[in-house]
Kinemage of the C-alpha trace (Angstrom):
@kinemage 1
@onewidth
@group {chain A} dominant
@subgroup {mainchain}
@vectorlist {calphas} color= white
{ca met a 1} P 67.251 -6.491 16.164
{ca thr a 2} L 68.305 -3.334 18.035
{ca asp a 3} L 71.448 -1.212 18.314
{ca ser a 4} L 72.609 -0.984 21.938
{ca gly a 5} L 69.237 -2.514 22.833
{ca his a 6} L 67.529 0.877 22.646
{ca gly a 7} L 66.059 1.158 19.162
{ca pro a 8} L 65.756 -0.294 15.658
{ca val a 9} L 68.821 -0.781 13.475
{ca arg a 10} L 69.335 2.152 11.118
{ca gly a 11} L 67.659 1.595 7.790
{ca gln a 12} L 65.585 -1.330 9.032
{ca thr a 13} L 61.925 -1.194 8.044
{ca pro a 14} L 59.759 -1.954 11.087
{ca ala a 15} L 57.386 -4.888 10.763
{ca asp a 16} L 54.836 -3.067 12.899
{ca gly a 17} L 54.586 0.149 14.860
{ca phe a 18} L 55.955 -1.383 18.042
{ca asp a 19} L 59.323 -2.181 16.418
{ca glu a 20} L 60.254 1.469 16.937
{ca val a 21} L 59.783 1.121 20.699
{ca arg a 22} L 60.987 -2.452 21.311
{ca val a 23} L 63.915 -2.789 23.715
{ca ala a 24} L 65.656 -6.076 24.550
{ca val a 25} L 65.822 -6.703 28.297
{ca thr a 26} L 69.418 -7.266 29.419
{ca gly a 27} L 71.727 -6.767 32.400
{ca ser a 28} L 70.378 -5.471 35.689
{ca leu a 29} L 66.911 -4.833 34.290
{ca arg a 30} L 66.631 -8.459 33.184
{ca ser a 31} L 67.914 -9.693 36.541
{ca cys a 32} L 65.385 -7.571 38.404
{ca leu a 33} L 62.452 -8.674 36.249
{ca thr a 34} L 63.268 -12.378 36.098
{ca glu a 35} L 65.267 -13.518 39.133
{ca thr a 36} L 63.558 -14.766 42.286
{ca asp a 37} L 65.716 -12.655 44.588
{ca pro a 38} L 67.586 -9.904 42.689
{ca ser a 39} L 70.301 -7.978 44.490
{ca thr a 40} L 69.753 -4.475 45.802
{ca ala a 41} L 72.359 -3.219 43.346
{ca asp a 42} L 70.538 -4.818 40.397
{ca thr a 43} L 67.210 -3.393 41.562
{ca glu a 44} L 68.622 0.130 41.882
{ca ala a 45} L 70.334 -0.099 38.492
{ca ala a 46} L 67.146 -1.514 36.936
{ca ala a 47} L 65.068 1.355 38.326
{ca ala a 48} L 67.462 3.890 36.821
{ca glu a 49} L 67.528 2.118 33.456
{ca leu a 50} L 63.747 1.798 33.283
{ca ala a 51} L 63.276 5.448 34.305
{ca lys a 52} L 65.536 6.483 31.428
{ca leu a 53} L 63.608 4.348 28.932
{ca val a 54} L 60.270 5.653 30.232
{ca gly a 55} L 61.503 9.212 29.803
{ca ile a 56} L 62.488 8.532 26.201
{ca his a 57} L 59.493 6.509 25.089
{ca leu a 58} L 56.555 7.462 27.341
{ca asp a 59} L 57.226 11.060 28.368
{ca asp a 60} L 58.914 12.371 25.214
{ca gly a 61} L 58.006 9.772 22.609
{ca ala a 62} L 55.061 7.775 21.316
{ca gly a 63} L 53.797 6.946 24.813
{ca val a 64} L 54.608 3.222 24.699
{ca leu a 65} L 57.655 1.080 25.512
{ca val a 66} L 57.876 -2.666 24.763
{ca leu a 67} L 60.372 -4.784 26.711
{ca thr a 68} L 61.197 -8.021 24.906
{ca gly a 69} L 62.517 -11.500 25.674
{ca leu a 70} L 60.894 -12.257 29.031
{ca pro a 71} L 59.704 -15.670 30.311
{ca thr a 72} L 56.128 -16.664 29.537
{ca asp a 73} L 55.514 -19.248 32.250
{ca pro a 74} L 52.720 -18.039 34.572
{ca glu a 75} L 54.961 -17.498 37.594
{ca gly a 76} L 57.666 -15.742 35.598
{ca ala a 77} L 55.191 -13.560 33.727
{ca glu a 78} L 53.489 -12.352 36.909
{ca arg a 79} L 56.860 -11.750 38.575
{ca ala a 80} L 58.036 -9.635 35.632
{ca val a 81} L 54.917 -7.492 35.436
{ca leu a 82} L 54.826 -6.859 39.184
{ca arg a 83} L 58.545 -6.093 39.327
{ca ala a 84} L 58.266 -3.595 36.458
{ca thr a 85} L 55.280 -2.023 38.161
{ca gly a 86} L 57.247 -1.683 41.394
{ca leu a 87} L 60.165 -0.043 39.578
{ca leu a 88} L 57.752 2.504 38.084
{ca gly a 89} L 55.837 3.306 41.274
{ca glu a 90} L 52.805 1.983 43.143
{ca pro a 91} L 50.449 -0.710 41.828
{ca leu a 92} L 46.816 0.400 41.852
{ca pro a 93} L 43.773 -1.821 42.426
{ca gln a 94} L 41.743 -2.365 39.266
{ca asn a 95} L 38.432 -3.042 40.979
{ca arg a 96} L 36.760 -2.843 44.382
{ca glu a 97} L 38.140 -6.272 45.266
{ca gly a 98} L 41.655 -4.855 45.085
{ca thr a 99} L 42.953 -6.888 42.112
{ca leu a 100} L 46.494 -5.763 41.227
{ca val a 101} L 47.183 -8.128 38.293
{ca arg a 102} L 44.204 -8.690 36.006
{ca glu a 103} L 43.924 -11.217 33.217
{ca val a 104} L 42.920 -9.605 29.924
{ca arg a 105} L 41.150 -12.356 27.997
{ca asp a 106} L 37.895 -13.146 26.240
{ca arg a 107} L 35.282 -13.935 28.861
{ca gly a 108} L 32.517 -14.046 26.250
{ca met a 109} L 31.260 -10.568 27.102
{ca ser a 110} L 30.745 -7.182 25.448
{ca ile a 111} L 30.932 -3.617 26.767
{ca ser a 112} L 27.408 -3.068 25.443
{ca gln a 113} L 26.293 -5.169 28.424
{ca arg a 114} L 25.526 -3.448 31.695
{ca gly a 115} L 26.996 -4.387 35.044
{ca arg a 116} L 30.642 -5.116 35.703
{ca thr a 117} L 31.623 -6.114 32.159
{ca arg a 118} L 34.658 -4.254 30.870
{ca tyr a 119} L 36.422 -3.929 27.541
{ca ser a 120} L 39.121 -6.342 28.738
{ca asp a 121} L 36.487 -9.091 29.128
{ca ser a 122} L 35.734 -9.236 25.402
{ca arg a 123} L 37.373 -10.176 22.107
{ca phe a 124} L 35.889 -7.294 20.143
{ca gly a 125} L 37.919 -4.476 18.621
{ca gly a 126} L 37.657 -0.727 18.182
{ca asp a 127} L 36.368 1.545 20.966
{ca leu a 128} L 39.651 3.340 21.626
{ca his a 129} L 39.771 4.252 25.303
{ca thr a 130} L 41.926 4.782 28.364
{ca asp a 131} L 42.215 2.354 31.261
{ca gly a 132} L 40.233 3.228 34.380
{ca ala a 133} L 37.693 5.278 32.428
{ca glu a 134} L 35.003 3.961 34.780
{ca ala a 135} L 36.818 5.224 37.893
{ca pro a 136} L 37.099 8.690 39.445
{ca leu a 137} L 40.237 10.750 38.883
{ca pro a 138} L 43.182 10.622 39.337
{ca ala a 139} L 43.614 8.149 36.505
{ca pro a 140} L 46.341 5.487 36.499
{ca asp a 141} L 49.499 7.135 35.145
{ca val a 142} L 50.677 3.983 33.369
{ca phe a 143} L 49.218 0.603 32.527
{ca thr a 144} L 51.245 -2.451 31.601
{ca leu a 145} L 50.412 -5.475 29.472
{ca phe a 146} L 52.435 -8.692 29.560
{ca cys a 147} L 51.775 -11.022 26.631
{ca val a 148} L 51.625 -14.602 27.908
{ca arg a 149} L 49.788 -16.004 24.871
{ca gln a 150} L 48.907 -14.153 21.694
{ca ser a 151} L 46.058 -14.811 19.287
{ca val a 152} L 46.892 -16.070 15.815
{ca arg a 153} L 44.118 -13.982 14.275
{ca gly a 154} L 43.674 -10.344 15.296
{ca gly a 155} L 44.555 -8.713 18.583
{ca ala a 156} L 46.800 -5.910 17.297
{ca leu a 157} L 46.850 -2.838 19.529
{ca gln a 158} L 46.077 0.642 18.229
{ca cys a 159} L 47.111 3.878 19.967
{ca leu a 160} L 46.311 7.567 19.423
{ca his a 161} L 48.134 10.278 21.388
{ca val a 162} L 46.284 13.086 23.144
{ca arg a 163} L 48.456 15.626 21.324
{ca glu a 164} L 46.710 14.569 18.092
{ca val a 165} L 43.356 15.177 19.761
{ca glu a 166} L 44.341 18.649 20.961
{ca arg a 167} L 45.837 19.731 17.649
{ca ser a 168} L 42.992 18.364 15.510
{ca leu a 169} L 39.806 19.509 17.294
{ca asp a 170} L 38.501 23.087 17.350
{ca ala a 171} L 38.540 25.261 20.461
{ca glu a 172} L 34.812 24.939 21.172
{ca thr a 173} L 34.945 21.142 21.020
{ca leu a 174} L 38.011 21.042 23.267
{ca ala a 175} L 36.308 23.325 25.799
{ca thr a 176} L 33.275 21.028 25.916
{ca leu a 177} L 35.487 17.973 26.437
{ca arg a 178} L 37.171 19.743 29.361
{ca ala a 179} L 33.867 20.041 31.233
{ca pro a 180} L 32.469 17.111 33.269
{ca phe a 181} L 30.640 14.134 31.777
{ca arg a 182} L 29.087 11.253 33.688
{ca phe a 183} L 30.916 7.934 33.249
{ca asp a 184} L 29.244 4.637 34.146
{ca arg a 185} L 31.078 2.952 37.069
{ca arg a 186} L 30.510 -0.548 35.631
{ca gly a 187} L 29.067 -1.655 38.950
{ca asp a 188} L 32.372 -1.081 40.747
{ca gln a 189} L 31.021 1.503 43.193
{ca thr a 190} L 30.601 0.668 46.864
{ca ala a 191} L 27.193 -0.523 48.087
{ca gly a 192} L 24.716 2.338 47.763
{ca gly a 193} L 27.273 4.502 45.939
{ca asp a 194} L 26.696 6.613 42.847
{ca pro a 195} L 26.664 4.355 39.748
{ca thr a 196} L 28.399 7.135 37.792
{ca thr a 197} L 31.403 9.380 38.275
{ca ala a 198} L 31.638 12.961 37.007
{ca lys a 199} L 34.863 13.971 35.271
{ca pro a 200} L 36.041 15.622 32.054
{ca val a 201} L 37.375 13.777 29.031
{ca leu a 202} L 40.322 16.182 28.730
{ca phe a 203} L 42.086 17.418 31.863
{ca thr a 204} L 45.532 18.004 33.373
{ca gln a 205} L 47.394 15.448 35.506
{ca arg a 206} L 51.057 15.515 36.498
{ca gly a 207} L 51.129 18.975 34.906
{ca arg a 208} L 50.503 17.519 31.442
{ca pro a 209} L 47.509 17.232 29.099
{ca ala a 210} L 45.587 14.032 29.843
{ca ile a 211} L 42.567 12.155 28.552
{ca ser a 212} L 40.048 9.672 30.031
{ca tyr a 213} L 37.617 8.120 27.588
{ca leu a 214} L 35.409 5.242 26.569
{ca arg a 215} L 32.369 6.453 24.658
{ca ser a 216} L 29.971 3.697 25.707
{ca tyr a 217} L 30.731 4.327 29.380
{ca ile a 218} L 29.711 7.976 28.901
{ca asp a 219} L 26.571 7.099 26.944
{ca gln a 220} L 25.546 4.606 29.622
{ca gly a 221} L 26.497 7.019 32.414
{ca his a 222} L 24.108 9.678 31.100
{ca asp a 223} L 21.413 7.048 30.671
{ca his a 224} L 21.086 6.366 34.421
{ca pro a 225} L 17.882 7.505 36.160
{ca gly a 226} L 18.291 10.979 37.589
{ca val a 227} L 21.338 11.802 35.422
{ca pro a 228} L 20.772 14.500 32.781
{ca gly a 229} L 21.084 13.283 29.222
{ca leu a 230} L 23.917 14.471 27.036
{ca thr a 231} L 23.417 17.973 25.707
{ca gly a 232} L 23.626 18.683 22.000
{ca ala a 233} L 27.040 20.291 22.499
{ca gln a 234} L 28.316 17.319 24.487
{ca arg a 235} L 27.096 14.825 21.933
{ca ala a 236} L 28.624 16.852 19.092
{ca ala a 237} L 31.969 17.030 20.903
{ca leu a 238} L 32.015 13.277 21.523
{ca asp a 239} L 31.035 12.631 17.902
{ca ala a 240} L 33.897 14.863 16.736
{ca leu a 241} L 36.337 12.919 18.935
{ca asp a 242} L 35.003 9.614 17.602
{ca ala a 243} L 35.344 10.857 14.017
{ca leu a 244} L 38.944 11.816 14.723
{ca ile a 245} L 39.629 8.370 16.171
{ca ala a 246} L 38.005 6.693 13.165
{ca ala a 247} L 40.124 8.757 10.763
{ca gly a 248} L 43.219 7.378 12.516
{ca pro a 249} L 45.759 10.242 12.174
{ca ala a 250} L 49.189 9.212 13.499
{ca leu a 251} L 47.666 5.956 14.733
{ca leu a 252} L 50.325 3.618 16.106
{ca thr a 253} L 49.467 -0.040 15.508
{ca gly a 254} L 51.438 -3.041 16.731
{ca lys a 255} L 50.948 -6.571 18.001
{ca leu a 256} L 52.607 -7.789 21.170
{ca arg a 257} L 54.575 -11.007 20.955
{ca glu a 258} L 54.708 -13.640 23.644
{ca gly a 259} L 57.245 -12.700 26.320
{ca glu a 260} L 56.857 -8.961 25.725
{ca leu a 261} L 55.927 -6.477 28.425
{ca ala a 262} L 54.467 -3.187 27.202
{ca leu a 263} L 54.262 0.006 29.256
{ca phe a 264} L 51.705 2.608 28.122
{ca asp a 265} L 51.255 6.240 29.156
{ca asn a 266} L 47.616 5.942 30.208
{ca leu a 267} L 47.213 9.710 30.501
{ca ser a 268} L 48.303 10.382 26.919
{ca leu a 269} L 47.172 7.376 24.911
{ca leu a 270} L 43.807 6.235 23.681
{ca his a 271} L 44.180 2.556 22.886
{ca gly a 272} L 42.137 -0.311 21.551
{ca arg a 273} L 42.660 -3.468 19.540
{ca thr a 274} L 41.543 -5.267 16.452
{ca glu a 275} L 39.037 -8.050 17.077
{ca phe a 276} L 40.708 -11.363 17.844
{ca gln a 277} L 39.648 -14.990 17.678
{ca asp a 278} L 40.856 -17.644 20.115
{ca glu a 279} L 41.791 -21.118 18.931
{ca pro a 280} L 40.087 -24.018 20.774
{ca asp a 281} L 43.377 -25.077 22.378
{ca arg a 282} L 45.042 -21.658 22.593
{ca thr a 283} L 43.468 -18.602 24.192
{ca arg a 284} L 44.896 -15.082 24.129
{ca leu a 285} L 46.110 -14.013 27.582
{ca leu a 286} L 47.629 -10.722 28.697
{ca leu a 287} L 48.416 -9.693 32.280
{ca arg a 288} L 47.665 -6.069 33.183
{ca thr a 289} L 48.664 -3.729 35.997
{ca trp a 290} L 47.816 -0.103 36.708
{ca val a 291} L 50.533 2.153 38.090
{ca arg a 292} L 50.810 5.434 39.952
{ca arg a 293} L 54.283 6.656 39.087
{ca ala a 294} L 56.734 7.287 41.892
{ca gly a 295} L 56.956 10.887 43.008
{ca glu a 296} L 53.818 11.899 41.146
{ca pro a 297} L 50.849 13.618 42.804
{ca ser a 298} L 47.974 11.336 43.861
């Protein structure tokens, strides 16, 4: 339940962390996200409404916004996620094949495997990270997740804001994290291309502090032939970041419900999930897009 559709009712205790950022989709925004051929007026009004919500929740808030009450049929779900992406800016390809909408589901894999396996191909939890950690900068500004089917057991999302990282780590550690590391490309480089990309964990994008991280991608990146191993200072800095993540200060945890579309500030949020287990006749399925926000530098 929300007041004016923009926040929890006063005095209500949230069931999970996402209740603070859940917004019911109504009016022009609903028309734009759900109708086959929305009017120009609805699209313009929807863009303005979504921009306002993004400013409140992503730019100035926790870094996540959850839109509720959307259709879960495959066609409707993909329409909603692509429409929201278009209102925000430009959809970005998520691999060298140019995939714009990727299914996040258990493909029986693990990120400990080499090759093109990614976190989104597994059911395992932990490993807080940012999307596109395997790719060169600039990073996707936003990523979206549409919940088509949710797992009964597990699958809650966990988020940690970069401001907690910057306020909790010492100056020497922060300086090390702002120098380049080598991230494994997960086999997504062009033929004959470098299997790693060099970039810092902490950097500035859109004039704001940003983070790009997945520890195993860095460990595997520095394990490639011809790539220097991690220095003692680098390893210590990564260990300090991992210890901070494990301690979970100001960790936002919530579980998406079916028919919810979440927008995440990919520059500010480390995110992961609790391990989930599919049922034989019901598999967890989320649809994901990456977004470059309109008017932002490429």
